[in-house]
Each structure stands twice: as C-alpha cells, then as structure tokens.
C-alpha positions as CSV (number, residue, x, y, z in Angstrom):
1,X,35.4,-41.9,-97.1
2,X,34.4,-38.7,-95.3
3,X,30.6,-38.8,-94.8
4,X,27.9,-36.5,-93.7
5,X,24.4,-37.8,-93.3
6,X,20.7,-36.8,-93.9
7,X,17.5,-38.8,-94.1
8,X,19.3,-40.6,-96.9
9,X,22.7,-38.9,-97.0
10,X,25.5,-36.7,-98.3
11,X,28.9,-38.2,-98.9
12,X,32.1,-36.7,-100.2
13,X,34.1,-39.1,-102.3
14,X,37.5,-38.1,-100.9
15,X,38.8,-41.7,-100.7
16,X,36.9,-43.9,-103.0
17,X,37.8,-47.6,-103.2
18,X,40.4,-48.6,-105.7
19,X,37.9,-50.7,-107.6
20,X,34.2,-51.4,-107.8
21,X,33.5,-53.7,-104.8
22,X,30.0,-54.6,-105.9
23,X,26.6,-54.2,-104.3
24,X,27.8,-55.0,-100.7
25,X,29.9,-51.8,-100.5
26,X,27.1,-49.6,-101.8
27,X,24.4,-51.3,-99.7
28,X,26.6,-50.9,-96.6
29,X,26.9,-47.2,-97.3
30,X,23.1,-46.9,-97.8
31,X,22.6,-48.6,-94.4
32,X,25.0,-46.1,-92.7
33,X,23.0,-43.3,-94.2
34,X,19.7,-44.7,-92.9
35,X,21.1,-45.3,-89.4
36,X,22.3,-41.7,-89.1
37,X,18.9,-40.3,-89.9
38,X,18.7,-36.5,-89.2
39,X,22.3,-35.6,-88.7
40,X,22.3,-33.2,-91.6
41,X,19.1,-31.5,-90.4
42,X,20.8,-31.0,-87.0
43,X,23.9,-29.6,-88.6
44,X,21.8,-27.2,-90.7
45,X,20.0,-26.0,-87.6
46,X,23.3,-25.6,-85.7
47,X,25.0,-23.8,-88.5
48,X,22.1,-21.4,-89.0
49,X,21.9,-20.7,-85.2
50,X,25.7,-20.1,-85.1
51,X,25.4,-17.5,-87.9
52,X,22.7,-15.8,-86.0
53,X,24.4,-16.0,-82.6
54,X,27.6,-14.4,-84.0
55,X,25.8,-11.8,-86.1
56,X,27.6,-13.0,-89.2
57,X,24.8,-12.0,-91.7
58,X,23.9,-8.4,-90.8
59,X,21.7,-6.5,-93.3
60,X,23.6,-4.8,-96.2
61,X,22.6,-1.3,-97.2
62,X,19.6,-2.8,-99.1
63,X,18.4,-4.6,-96.0
64,X,19.5,-8.0,-97.3
65,X,21.2,-10.6,-95.0
66,X,23.7,-12.3,-97.2
67,X,26.0,-15.4,-96.9
68,X,28.5,-16.1,-99.7
69,X,29.5,-19.7,-100.6
70,X,33.0,-19.9,-102.2
71,X,33.8,-23.5,-102.7
72,X,33.8,-26.6,-104.9
73,X,31.0,-29.1,-104.3
74,X,31.2,-30.7,-100.9
75,X,28.8,-31.6,-98.0
76,X,29.5,-28.3,-96.1
77,X,28.3,-26.3,-99.1
78,X,24.9,-28.1,-99.0
79,X,24.7,-28.0,-95.2
80,X,25.3,-24.3,-95.3
81,X,22.5,-23.9,-97.8
82,X,20.0,-26.8,-97.7
83,X,17.7,-28.2,-95.1
84,X,14.2,-29.8,-95.2
85,X,10.9,-29.0,-93.6
86,X,7.3,-30.0,-94.2
87,X,4.4,-27.6,-94.8
88,X,0.8,-28.3,-95.8
89,X,-0.2,-27.3,-99.3
90,X,-3.3,-25.2,-100.0
91,X,-5.2,-28.5,-100.7
92,X,-4.3,-29.8,-97.2
93,X,-2.0,-32.5,-98.7
94,X,1.4,-32.6,-97.0
95,X,4.2,-31.6,-99.3
96,X,7.9,-31.3,-98.7
97,X,9.7,-28.1,-99.6
98,X,13.2,-27.0,-99.1
99,X,14.6,-24.5,-96.6
100,X,18.1,-23.1,-96.6
101,X,20.3,-23.0,-93.5
102,X,20.9,-19.3,-94.1
103,X,17.3,-18.9,-95.0
104,X,16.2,-20.2,-91.7
105,X,16.7,-16.6,-90.5
106,X,15.6,-15.1,-93.9
107,X,19.1,-14.6,-95.2
108,X,20.1,-14.9,-98.9
109,X,22.9,-17.0,-100.4
110,X,25.5,-15.7,-102.8
111,X,27.2,-18.7,-104.5
112,X,30.6,-18.1,-106.1
113,X,32.3,-20.5,-108.4
114,X,35.6,-21.8,-106.9
115,X,37.3,-21.1,-110.2
116,X,36.6,-17.3,-110.0
117,X,39.6,-15.1,-109.9
118,X,40.1,-12.3,-107.3
119,X,38.8,-9.6,-109.6
120,X,35.4,-11.2,-110.1
121,X,35.1,-12.1,-106.4
122,X,36.0,-8.5,-105.5
123,X,33.3,-7.2,-107.9
124,X,30.6,-9.5,-106.3
125,X,31.6,-8.6,-102.7
126,X,31.7,-4.9,-103.5
127,X,28.4,-4.9,-105.4
128,X,26.5,-6.8,-102.7
129,X,28.3,-5.3,-99.6
130,X,28.9,-8.9,-98.4
131,X,30.0,-9.4,-94.8
132,X,30.6,-13.1,-94.5
133,X,32.0,-15.7,-96.9
134,X,32.1,-19.5,-96.4
135,X,35.0,-21.0,-98.3
136,X,36.7,-24.3,-98.8
137,X,40.2,-23.8,-97.4
138,X,43.5,-22.0,-97.7
139,X,43.4,-21.3,-101.5
140,X,40.1,-19.4,-101.3
141,X,41.1,-17.8,-98.0
142,X,44.3,-16.4,-99.5
143,X,42.2,-14.8,-102.3
144,X,39.9,-13.3,-99.8
145,X,42.8,-12.0,-97.7
146,X,44.3,-10.4,-100.8
147,X,40.9,-8.7,-101.5
148,X,40.4,-7.5,-98.0
149,X,44.0,-6.3,-97.6
150,X,44.3,-2.5,-98.1
151,X,40.6,-2.0,-97.6
152,X,39.5,-2.8,-101.2
153,X,36.4,-4.5,-99.9
154,X,35.5,-2.7,-96.6
155,X,32.2,-4.7,-96.1
156,X,34.1,-8.1,-95.9
157,X,34.6,-8.9,-92.2
158,X,34.4,-12.6,-91.7
159,X,35.5,-15.9,-93.4
160,X,34.2,-19.3,-92.4
161,X,36.6,-22.0,-93.5
162,X,35.4,-25.6,-94.1
163,X,38.9,-27.1,-93.8
164,X,41.4,-26.6,-91.0
165,X,43.9,-23.7,-91.4
166,X,47.2,-23.0,-89.8
167,X,47.8,-20.3,-87.2
168,X,49.9,-18.5,-89.7
169,X,47.1,-18.4,-92.2
170,X,44.7,-17.2,-89.4
171,X,47.2,-14.4,-88.4
172,X,47.5,-13.2,-92.0
173,X,43.7,-13.0,-92.2
174,X,43.5,-11.1,-89.0
175,X,46.1,-8.7,-90.2
176,X,43.9,-8.0,-93.2
177,X,41.0,-7.2,-90.9
178,X,39.2,-10.5,-91.1
179,X,37.7,-12.7,-88.4
180,X,38.2,-16.4,-89.2
181,X,35.9,-19.2,-88.0
182,X,36.2,-22.9,-88.7
183,X,32.9,-24.4,-90.1
184,X,32.7,-26.8,-87.1
185,X,33.2,-23.8,-84.8
186,X,30.1,-22.1,-86.1
187,X,28.2,-25.3,-85.7
188,X,29.3,-25.7,-82.1
189,X,28.3,-22.2,-81.3
190,X,24.9,-22.9,-82.8
191,X,24.5,-26.1,-80.9
192,X,24.9,-24.2,-77.6
193,X,22.7,-21.2,-78.7
194,X,19.7,-22.4,-80.6
195,X,17.7,-19.7,-82.3
196,X,14.1,-20.2,-83.6
197,X,13.6,-20.1,-87.3
198,X,12.3,-16.9,-89.0
199,X,11.4,-18.4,-92.4
200,X,10.9,-16.2,-95.4
201,X,7.8,-15.9,-97.5
202,X,7.2,-17.2,-101.1
203,X,8.0,-13.8,-102.7
204,X,11.1,-13.1,-100.6
205,X,14.4,-13.3,-102.4
206,X,16.2,-16.6,-102.0
207,X,19.5,-16.3,-103.7
208,X,21.8,-14.3,-106.0
209,X,22.7,-16.4,-109.0
210,X,25.5,-14.6,-110.8
211,X,25.6,-15.4,-114.5
212,X,28.9,-16.4,-115.9
213,X,29.7,-13.1,-117.6
214,X,30.8,-14.0,-121.2
215,X,31.3,-10.2,-121.6
216,X,32.1,-7.7,-118.8
217,X,31.2,-8.2,-115.2
218,X,28.7,-11.0,-114.2
219,X,25.1,-10.1,-113.6
220,X,23.4,-11.0,-110.3
221,X,20.1,-12.6,-111.1
222,X,17.7,-12.4,-108.1
223,X,15.6,-15.5,-107.6
224,X,12.8,-15.9,-105.1
225,X,11.6,-18.9,-103.0
226,X,8.5,-19.0,-105.3
227,X,10.8,-19.4,-108.3
228,X,12.6,-22.4,-106.8
229,X,9.5,-24.2,-105.6
230,X,7.5,-23.5,-108.8
231,X,10.2,-24.8,-111.0
232,X,10.9,-27.9,-108.9
233,X,7.2,-28.7,-108.6
234,X,6.6,-28.3,-112.3
235,X,9.3,-30.8,-113.1
236,X,7.7,-33.3,-110.8
237,X,4.2,-32.7,-112.2
238,X,5.5,-33.6,-115.6
239,X,6.1,-37.1,-114.2
240,X,9.4,-37.4,-116.0
241,X,11.8,-36.5,-113.3
242,X,10.5,-39.0,-110.8
243,X,13.3,-39.7,-108.3
244,X,12.4,-41.1,-104.9
245,X,14.0,-41.7,-101.5
246,X,15.8,-44.9,-102.7
247,X,17.9,-43.0,-105.3
248,X,21.6,-42.0,-105.2
249,X,22.6,-38.9,-107.0
250,X,26.2,-37.9,-108.1
251,X,26.9,-34.2,-107.7
252,X,29.8,-32.9,-109.9
253,X,28.4,-30.0,-111.8
254,X,29.3,-26.7,-110.0
255,X,26.7,-25.9,-107.3
256,X,26.6,-22.1,-108.2
257,X,25.2,-23.2,-111.6
258,X,21.4,-23.1,-111.4
259,X,21.1,-26.4,-113.3
260,X,22.9,-28.3,-110.5
261,X,21.1,-26.5,-107.7
262,X,17.7,-27.2,-109.1
263,X,18.4,-30.9,-109.7
264,X,19.5,-31.0,-106.0
265,X,16.3,-29.3,-105.0
266,X,14.4,-32.1,-106.6
267,X,16.7,-34.8,-105.2
268,X,16.7,-33.6,-101.6
269,X,13.0,-32.9,-101.8
270,X,12.3,-36.6,-102.0
271,X,14.9,-37.5,-99.4
272,X,17.4,-39.2,-101.8
273,X,21.1,-39.5,-101.2
274,X,23.8,-37.2,-102.7
275,X,27.3,-38.3,-103.3
276,X,29.8,-35.6,-104.1
277,X,32.8,-36.0,-106.5
278,X,36.3,-35.3,-105.4
279,X,36.6,-32.1,-107.4
280,X,38.8,-33.4,-110.3
281,X,36.9,-33.8,-113.6
282,X,39.6,-36.2,-114.9
283,X,38.6,-38.6,-112.1
284,X,34.9,-38.4,-112.7
285,X,34.6,-42.0,-114.0
286,X,36.4,-43.3,-110.9
287,X,33.9,-41.4,-108.8
288,X,31.1,-42.9,-110.8
289,X,32.5,-46.4,-110.2
290,X,32.8,-45.7,-106.5
291,X,29.2,-44.4,-106.0
292,X,27.3,-46.2,-108.7
293,X,24.6,-43.5,-108.9
294,X,21.0,-44.2,-109.8
295,X,20.4,-40.6,-111.0
296,X,22.8,-38.2,-112.8
297,X,22.7,-34.8,-114.4
298,X,25.0,-34.3,-117.4
299,X,26.0,-31.5,-119.6
300,X,26.7,-32.1,-123.3
301,X,30.5,-31.7,-122.8
302,X,30.5,-34.8,-120.5
303,X,28.2,-36.8,-122.8
304,X,30.4,-36.0,-125.8
305,X,33.5,-37.2,-124.0
306,X,31.8,-40.4,-122.9
307,X,30.4,-41.0,-126.4
308,X,33.7,-40.3,-128.2
309,X,35.8,-42.5,-125.8
310,X,33.4,-45.5,-125.9
311,X,32.7,-45.4,-129.7
312,X,36.3,-44.8,-130.7
313,X,37.5,-47.5,-128.3
314,X,35.0,-50.1,-129.6
315,X,35.6,-49.3,-133.2
316,X,39.4,-49.4,-132.7
317,X,39.2,-52.8,-131.1
318,X,38.5,-54.5,-134.4
319,X,37.4,-58.0,-135.1
320,X,34.4,-59.7,-133.5
321,X,34.3,-57.1,-130.7
322,X,33.7,-54.2,-133.2
323,X,31.2,-56.3,-135.2
324,X,29.1,-57.1,-132.1
325,X,29.2,-53.5,-131.0
326,X,28.0,-52.2,-134.4
327,X,25.3,-54.8,-134.5
328,X,24.2,-54.0,-131.0
329,X,24.0,-50.3,-131.8
330,X,21.9,-50.9,-134.9
331,X,19.5,-53.2,-133.0
332,X,19.0,-50.8,-130.1
333,X,18.5,-47.7,-132.4
334,X,15.8,-49.7,-134.2
335,X,14.3,-50.4,-130.8
336,X,14.2,-46.7,-130.0
337,X,12.2,-46.2,-133.2
338,X,9.8,-48.8,-132.0
339,X,9.5,-47.3,-128.5
340,X,11.9,-49.7,-126.6
341,X,14.9,-48.7,-124.5
342,X,16.1,-52.2,-123.6
343,X,17.2,-55.3,-125.4
344,X,17.5,-58.7,-123.7
345,X,20.5,-59.8,-125.7
346,X,22.6,-56.7,-126.4
347,X,22.2,-55.1,-123.0
348,X,23.6,-58.2,-121.4
349,X,26.3,-59.0,-124.0
350,X,27.6,-55.5,-124.8
351,X,26.0,-52.5,-123.1
352,X,25.8,-53.9,-119.6
353,X,29.5,-54.5,-119.5
354,X,30.2,-50.9,-120.7
355,X,27.8,-49.5,-118.1
356,X,29.4,-51.5,-115.3
357,X,32.9,-50.3,-116.3
358,X,31.6,-46.7,-116.1
359,X,29.8,-47.2,-112.7
360,X,26.4,-46.8,-114.4
361,X,25.1,-50.3,-113.8
362,X,22.5,-49.0,-111.3
363,X,21.5,-45.9,-113.3
364,X,17.7,-45.3,-113.5
365,X,17.5,-41.8,-114.9
366,X,19.7,-39.1,-116.5
367,X,18.9,-35.5,-117.3
368,X,20.9,-33.2,-119.6
369,X,20.8,-29.4,-120.0
370,X,22.7,-26.1,-120.0
371,X,23.6,-26.4,-123.7
372,X,22.4,-28.3,-126.8
373,X,23.4,-31.9,-127.2
374,X,24.0,-33.5,-130.6
375,X,21.3,-35.9,-131.8
376,X,23.7,-38.8,-132.4
377,X,25.3,-38.4,-128.9
378,X,21.8,-38.3,-127.3
379,X,20.7,-41.4,-129.2
380,X,23.9,-43.3,-128.3
381,X,23.7,-42.5,-124.6
382,X,20.1,-43.7,-124.6
383,X,20.9,-47.0,-126.1
384,X,23.9,-47.3,-123.8
385,X,22.1,-46.7,-120.4
386,X,18.8,-48.2,-121.4
387,X,16.8,-45.9,-119.1
388,X,15.2,-42.4,-119.7
389,X,17.6,-39.7,-120.7
390,X,15.7,-36.4,-120.5
391,X,16.7,-33.1,-122.1
392,X,15.7,-29.9,-120.4
393,X,15.9,-26.3,-121.5
394,X,15.9,-23.0,-119.7
395,X,18.3,-20.4,-118.3
396,X,19.4,-18.9,-115.0
397,X,16.6,-16.3,-115.3
398,X,14.0,-19.0,-115.4
399,X,15.4,-20.8,-112.4
400,X,16.8,-23.5,-114.7
401,X,14.2,-25.6,-116.5
402,X,11.3,-24.3,-118.5
403,X,10.8,-27.3,-120.8
404,X,11.6,-31.0,-120.6
405,X,11.2,-34.1,-122.8
406,X,9.0,-36.9,-121.8
407,X,10.5,-40.2,-120.4
408,X,8.8,-42.2,-123.1
409,X,9.8,-40.0,-126.0
410,X,13.0,-41.2,-127.7
411,X,13.0,-38.7,-130.6
412,X,15.8,-36.2,-130.8
413,X,16.2,-32.6,-131.9
414,X,13.8,-30.9,-129.5
415,X,13.6,-30.0,-125.8
416,X,10.1,-31.1,-125.0
417,X,7.1,-29.1,-123.9
418,X,6.7,-26.3,-121.4
419,X,6.6,-26.7,-117.6
420,X,3.2,-26.0,-116.0
421,X,4.5,-22.9,-114.3
422,X,5.8,-21.4,-117.6
423,X,4.2,-19.6,-120.5
424,X,6.3,-19.6,-123.7
425,X,5.8,-17.5,-126.8
426,X,7.8,-17.1,-130.0
427,X,8.4,-13.4,-130.9
428,X,9.1,-12.3,-134.5
429,X,12.7,-11.6,-135.5
430,X,12.2,-10.2,-138.9
431,X,15.9,-9.3,-139.5
432,X,16.6,-13.1,-139.3
433,X,13.5,-14.1,-141.2
434,X,11.7,-15.7,-138.3
435,X,8.0,-15.1,-137.6
436,X,5.4,-16.6,-135.3
437,X,3.2,-17.2,-138.3
438,X,5.8,-19.4,-140.1
439,X,4.6,-22.9,-141.1
440,X,7.8,-24.3,-142.6
441,X,11.5,-24.4,-141.5
442,X,14.5,-25.2,-143.7
443,X,14.4,-25.5,-147.5
444,X,11.5,-25.0,-149.8
445,X,8.2,-26.6,-148.7
446,X,7.5,-27.3,-152.4
447,X,10.7,-29.5,-152.6
448,X,10.0,-32.9,-151.1
449,X,13.7,-33.6,-150.8
450,X,14.7,-30.2,-149.5
451,X,15.2,-31.4,-145.9
452,X,12.8,-29.0,-144.3
453,X,9.9,-29.6,-141.9
454,X,6.5,-28.2,-141.0
455,X,6.2,-26.1,-137.9
456,X,3.7,-24.0,-136.0
457,X,5.7,-20.8,-135.8
458,X,9.3,-19.6,-135.4
459,X,10.8,-16.8,-133.4
460,X,12.7,-15.7,-130.3
461,X,11.7,-17.8,-127.3
462,X,10.2,-15.7,-124.5
463,X,9.0,-16.7,-121.0
464,X,6.5,-15.6,-118.4
465,X,5.6,-17.4,-115.2
466,X,6.3,-17.8,-111.5
467,X,9.7,-19.3,-112.2
468,X,10.9,-16.1,-113.9
469,X,13.4,-14.1,-112.0
470,X,12.9,-10.7,-110.4
471,X,15.7,-8.8,-112.1
472,X,19.5,-8.1,-112.0
473,X,20.8,-6.7,-108.7
474,X,21.7,-3.0,-109.1
475,X,21.4,-3.1,-112.9
476,X,18.1,-1.6,-113.9
477,X,19.4,-1.1,-117.5
478,X,20.1,-4.9,-118.0
479,X,16.8,-5.8,-116.3
480,X,14.9,-3.6,-118.7
481,X,16.7,-5.1,-121.6
482,X,15.8,-8.6,-120.5
483,X,12.0,-8.0,-120.7
484,X,9.8,-6.7,-123.5
485,X,7.0,-4.2,-123.1
486,X,4.5,-6.9,-122.2
487,X,6.6,-8.5,-119.5
488,X,8.0,-11.4,-121.5
489,X,11.6,-12.5,-120.6
490,X,13.5,-12.6,-123.9
491,X,15.9,-15.6,-124.1
492,X,18.0,-14.7,-127.1
493,X,17.4,-18.2,-128.5
494,X,15.4,-18.8,-131.6
495,X,12.9,-21.7,-131.5
496,X,10.1,-23.3,-133.4
497,X,7.1,-25.3,-132.4
498,X,7.0,-28.8,-133.8
499,X,3.6,-30.1,-135.0
500,X,3.3,-32.2,-131.8
501,X,3.9,-29.2,-129.5
502,X,7.5,-29.8,-128.7
503,X,10.0,-26.8,-128.7
504,X,13.0,-27.0,-131.0
505,X,16.0,-24.7,-130.7
506,X,17.1,-23.7,-134.2
507,X,19.2,-20.6,-133.9
508,X,20.6,-17.9,-131.6
509,X,19.8,-14.2,-131.7
510,X,22.4,-13.0,-129.3
511,X,26.0,-13.0,-130.4
512,X,24.9,-12.8,-134.1
513,X,26.9,-10.7,-136.5
514,X,26.3,-9.6,-140.1
515,X,28.8,-10.5,-142.9
516,X,29.7,-8.0,-145.5
517,X,27.1,-9.5,-148.0
518,X,24.4,-8.8,-145.4
519,X,23.9,-12.4,-144.1
520,X,23.4,-12.9,-140.4
521,X,25.4,-15.6,-138.7
522,X,24.9,-17.2,-135.2
523,X,28.4,-18.5,-134.3
524,X,27.3,-20.5,-131.3
525,X,25.1,-22.7,-133.6
526,X,28.0,-23.3,-135.9
527,X,30.4,-24.1,-133.0
528,X,27.9,-26.7,-131.7
529,X,27.7,-28.3,-135.1
530,X,31.5,-28.4,-135.4
531,X,31.9,-30.4,-132.2
532,X,29.8,-33.1,-133.7
533,X,32.9,-34.1,-135.5
534,X,35.0,-36.7,-133.6
535,X,38.1,-34.7,-134.4
536,X,36.9,-31.5,-132.9
537,X,36.8,-30.9,-129.1
538,X,36.2,-27.1,-129.2
539,X,35.5,-24.4,-131.8
540,X,35.5,-20.6,-131.9
541,X,34.0,-19.1,-135.0
542,X,34.8,-15.5,-136.0
543,X,33.3,-13.2,-138.6
544,X,32.4,-9.5,-138.9
545,X,30.7,-7.0,-141.2
546,X,33.9,-6.2,-143.1
547,X,34.4,-9.8,-144.2
548,X,32.3,-12.1,-146.4
549,X,33.6,-15.4,-144.9
550,X,34.1,-17.1,-141.6
551,X,37.2,-18.5,-139.9
552,X,37.6,-20.7,-136.9
553,X,40.0,-21.7,-134.1
554,X,39.7,-25.4,-133.6
555,X,40.9,-27.4,-130.6
556,X,41.3,-31.0,-131.8
557,X,40.0,-33.9,-129.6
558,X,43.2,-35.3,-128.0
559,X,42.0,-39.0,-128.3
560,X,40.9,-38.6,-131.9
561,X,44.1,-36.7,-132.8
562,X,46.2,-39.5,-131.2
563,X,44.3,-42.0,-133.3
564,X,44.8,-40.0,-136.4
565,X,48.6,-39.8,-135.6
566,X,48.8,-43.6,-135.3
567,X,47.0,-44.1,-138.6
568,X,49.2,-41.6,-140.4
569,X,52.6,-42.7,-139.1
570,X,53.3,-40.0,-136.6
571,X,52.2,-41.7,-133.4
572,X,55.0,-40.1,-131.3
573,X,54.1,-36.5,-132.2
574,X,52.9,-34.1,-129.5
575,X,49.7,-32.2,-129.7
576,X,51.6,-29.1,-130.6
577,X,53.3,-30.9,-133.5
578,X,50.0,-32.4,-134.7
579,X,48.4,-29.0,-134.8
580,X,51.1,-27.9,-137.2
581,X,50.6,-30.9,-139.4
582,X,48.9,-29.9,-142.7
583,X,47.5,-33.4,-143.1
584,X,45.5,-33.2,-139.8
585,X,44.4,-29.6,-140.7
586,X,43.1,-30.9,-144.0
587,X,41.2,-33.8,-142.4
588,X,39.7,-31.5,-139.8
589,X,38.5,-29.2,-142.6
590,X,37.0,-32.1,-144.4
591,X,35.2,-33.1,-141.2
592,X,33.8,-29.6,-140.8
593,X,32.5,-29.7,-144.3
594,X,30.9,-33.0,-143.6
595,X,29.1,-31.9,-140.4
596,X,28.1,-28.7,-142.1
597,X,26.5,-30.5,-145.0
598,X,24.7,-32.9,-142.6
599,X,23.3,-29.9,-140.7
600,X,22.2,-28.2,-143.8
601,X,24.3,-25.1,-143.3
602,X,24.3,-22.4,-146.0
603,X,27.4,-21.6,-147.9
604,X,28.1,-18.4,-145.9
605,X,27.8,-20.4,-142.7
606,X,30.8,-22.7,-143.6
607,X,34.2,-21.7,-142.3
608,X,36.8,-21.0,-145.0
609,X,40.0,-21.2,-143.0
610,X,41.0,-22.7,-139.6
611,X,43.8,-22.7,-137.1
612,X,44.4,-25.8,-135.0
613,X,45.0,-24.9,-131.3
614,X,46.7,-27.4,-129.1
615,X,45.7,-25.8,-125.8
616,X,42.0,-26.3,-124.8
617,X,39.8,-23.3,-124.0
618,X,39.4,-23.2,-120.2
619,X,38.4,-21.1,-117.3
620,X,42.0,-21.2,-116.2
621,X,43.2,-19.4,-119.4
622,X,40.3,-17.0,-119.3
623,X,38.6,-18.3,-122.5
624,X,35.7,-20.1,-120.8
625,X,33.2,-19.1,-118.1
626,X,32.9,-21.5,-115.1
627,X,29.9,-23.0,-116.9
628,X,32.0,-23.7,-120.0
629,X,30.6,-21.0,-122.2
630,X,33.1,-19.3,-124.6
631,X,34.1,-15.8,-123.7
632,X,34.0,-14.3,-127.2
633,X,35.7,-11.0,-126.5
634,X,38.6,-12.7,-124.7
635,X,38.9,-15.3,-127.4
636,X,39.0,-12.5,-130.1
637,X,41.7,-10.7,-128.1
638,X,43.7,-13.9,-127.6
639,X,43.6,-15.0,-131.3
640,X,43.5,-11.6,-133.0
641,X,46.8,-12.1,-134.7
642,X,45.9,-15.7,-135.8
643,X,42.6,-14.4,-137.2
644,X,44.3,-11.7,-139.1
645,X,46.7,-14.2,-140.6
646,X,43.8,-16.5,-141.6
647,X,42.0,-13.7,-143.4
648,X,45.3,-12.6,-145.0
649,X,45.7,-16.1,-146.4
650,X,42.2,-16.1,-147.8
651,X,42.7,-12.7,-149.4
652,X,46.0,-13.8,-150.9
653,X,44.4,-17.0,-152.2
654,X,47.1,-19.0,-150.4
655,X,47.1,-22.6,-149.2
656,X,45.0,-21.8,-146.2
657,X,42.0,-20.9,-148.4
658,X,42.2,-24.2,-150.2
659,X,42.2,-26.4,-147.1
C-alpha cells in the first residue's frame, strides 16, 4: 500500500488486502499515520517552493499564476493543492482554514478531469494560457505532447509527472517543446530552496472549476478563497456534517468536481484521514472493504447500484433469508417514521452483516449530492447504514452546497434548509405555471385524494451570498446570463418551500422543450423518475415542438436484465440479444408506466415508445460528462436515426406504439 501522510493521513489504495483483515489492520494504518505527523505539510511546502524556484507558474496575460492538475484522485493531487495553516478568526478564537500548495505563492489551480479528451484539454490550456500541468503519468503526458506538438498550445511549456517516465517519453516531450519534471524532483528542489509563503486574501481567486459542458465548450467558473471558506464553515455551522480528526474518508468521486473538493475541504479542515481509491469504479466495493471508512460522499448513481444489487440479491435468495430481510426492512422503515435509525435485533441479524460485506461496518456519516436521489433509495440506504445520510443541494457556481438536510430528519423528498452563507429566493416562471405566491403543488387542493401538498411558494431557485462565484472566465455573455438584474444567481432548477422551511426540487427550467400541443416538458425530471425502475439503468428522453409525444432511449440495468432473462427462459442471452427481445421491451415499458403513475406524471410526460440500448452512456463514448450528466446534443446526434424510427412507428400505429 503506497502511503503519504498528514496529521492523520493520505493513503492510496494501490494494493489493498485480498480480504478484510479486521480492526487490527485498520488500527495499524491509523497508528502509522499518527507517527508520521507533518509529512504531508512538509511535502506541500517543498512542492510549492519547487514551483516558485523553477518559475513554473509565471503570470498569464491576465496576471494569474496558474497550475493545472490533470490526474485521477491520488495523494499527489491533494499534495499539489492542499495544505493546512491556522489563523485567528475575528473573534479571536483559533480556527483552521485550508491553504493550497500552489496558493502558498498566490497561484490558482485549474483541475482537469483525467477522462477529458485532447480537444477539451487544448481548449482549457488555450483559454487560460496555462504554462504548467501536473499529470499522472504516460497516458496524460502523451495527450499533452500531442497538444503541444506543432505549436497548437504555445503557452504550454512544462509538465510535472507524478509517475516515473522512460527516457523515450521524456525525449518525445522535449521534441514537442516541453520541459518534463518528476513530481519528486520538484519537491527535492523545493526542499533545498525554501521560499516564504505569500498567501492570498479572501477575495483573491482560488481556482478555476470548469463545468462539465453538456453543450459546447466547458465554462470556467471562478471561485475565490472566501467562497470555499464560507461554504465549508456554513456546513459545519449546521452541525450536520460533523467529522473530526478520528474519521477516515474514502475519496473516489473525481477531485475536479466541486462536490468532492468541498467535502475534502471539510475533512482536511478537521485533520481527518483520506484514503484514495484505485481509480477503477468496478473495484470500489473492494476499496471500501480495505479502508473501512467512517465518512463517505456518494452520488445517486452509486447509491442506486448498491440499492439494486443488495435488494435484488436478498429477494432472489428466497426462503427464510428473504423473509427476514423483508421483515427487517419493514421494521426499520417504521423506526425511521418514529425517529430511530437503529434497531437492536435487525441491525445485528441482517444489516450489520451486509454493511460488513461492503466495508461499511465503521461508517458514521454519509452525504449525497450532485443529482437527485430517489426517495426509496435514500430510505433504504438509511436503514442499511443506520447512521445519518445527509442530502445536499447546490452547484459549481455556489461552491457546491447551498442547502443540506438535518442529521435527525429522516424524511425524504427535500434537500433541507439554506446554509447560513446563502440567501435563496424562488423566482416566478409563469410559462411553466410556477409563482412565488403559490400555496399548493400537484393536483387540486379541493381534492383530498389528489396527491398534492401545501407549500409556501414555487419558482426558479436563485442564490445570493458569499459562496456564489465571481463569473465565468473570458465569457461575459454567459456570466450575464447567469445572474438576474438584482444579482441573483439563477440555478435553472424549480423548487418549492415546504411548510417546515425545507426546499424541495420539483422541476427543471433548463433543457425544457415545448411539445406541439403547447405543454412544457423537463426531460431530466422524467429521466430521474425512469431510473427508479429496477430494470432501468439510464434513460434519455426526447421530444420537440413538432411532436405531441415523447420517446426514450433506455439502457437496461445489466443485473436486472440478467434476472429477467433467467425468469423468462433465455438466461444465456447476451445484452445485445436481450435488448432485441420484445418481451423485455414490453416489461420495461410497463415499469416506466408504473413509476410514472407513482410519480404523478401527466399523460404528456409519459413516453410512448422506447428503444433498448445495450451499451451504457459513458464519458468514453461521448454521451456523458465526467460528472455523469447526459450530453443531450451528442445523444440526439447518436440516436437520431433510432428516434426517427420510433416516431415513424408511432405515426404508423405500428407495434412500437402499443408497447
């Protein structure tokens, strides 16, 4: 296990044990971290001084000293960006705030997802006039050499490589006009040439955070040190995210994503330990088993997979095992309604064993964000882990969180109340029927069985506060579009205030389209509802103003599809063959109808025809951003012929329309 250390520690799970070895292995690792004390702080100082000594972060034409980070999660990523220092607060009480290695000399970081292709990397380097990129190894170095070759990115001069590289790779980089340093080499230079820190001020820019770019080029959101500290402090002041120095956090969400970075700000701020996964999402459970974290951040995609795999496995077991599982779930759900997370019998008999198998036996807190999580998934994960599972809401432009649920609130369907650093208002969207004066949502308030609920206003969620970003780099038009005339940042999400003051996300303003009958549709809302079906892993909903109905591309869940195949006598069929099976298509269509009815969708919001796609949407095939958001324009291009065929079948009244 390759290890770097801090006051608690950073560890990279390159060689985790074959099996869970119990508390002794974890405790031994914690003791190693404690003995090594300030090693990470020393490495941060050395790396920062090395950058300064070699002049690797010269000002760009806008006077910014920039350092790009182009790598998957690993200790060197954090060492290059994070460090710790104590300052007195205005009240005189010591508080701990975060400093960055690059920021020790008032530089800015430009994180790049390791899954980005050469075109996007070239765009970012060209837009920012970047000079130095810190990258993982040969794969990223080759992309940078290809970009630099031929003078396409004249500003790029230097690459710092975390891994070792061969002399051949170094020569190729030199031929492309690049200087190449090993990460340890920069540290060594800094160790011999210490430079005093020149820390930035609160309003100085801290980082570029490039949004994923679901359409066109990504936008570089500019975030300040004040943004980071305000958001982190507000989360702590809510007394819900209450990690301390004894905690161990598993880092697997991509570090360029603002959600992961802000969770790490909070984790490192209290001196907790960070373990870093091996970079392979398919081995995440093994990494969890090796580290046995006490704190985890999770996105709905991960929670959905855990939920589906556990529930389907337990229900498929049959007999007494299934009966006990169902009874345990019923008892713990009842406990949630009564304000209890734990159950003396069922936690020991059922859920404790599942948690241990997942490496979650020491978990004390979990937080989810970045996308909506289905209510049934959130409830199940709460009864499974038996500790607070918090849901946050925000966006890159609000430095991640703006609201969060309370640790003692086990209700679902909302994202909690505002952070103390954030003002939130709901702005009228009359074309969609939402107004801040609304007092009822869903159905007719005169109909007791209509399924609606009372509210304290509906509308587009807008933010103001010291966690709101400065603007987009070199994009005044997009910056102006982001704010209204009164300085409110417009989110594009539609929300409502519950009667208890919690915010509930109910719709989406961006990416809406109008059908030919004049009805507005928010496809992202429908896609999130579709994935509540166990048979559905991913969904892409399409409609336009020339059509009166919706169609969808559905990627079946592979485990659920395999279970369906076994139950229907085609267990040896491949995913391609299953997606051509009319029986599976009919059952998926029935599932979509079921979840649509359960969600109270209108008739025009229900898809009329579907195509089953065996290949998942991914960043690799260009259909997802690095943060797993669907690229709608690219999806439309990829499936244009399929969509045309679906509509042709509907218009002809063929079998597709009756599925």
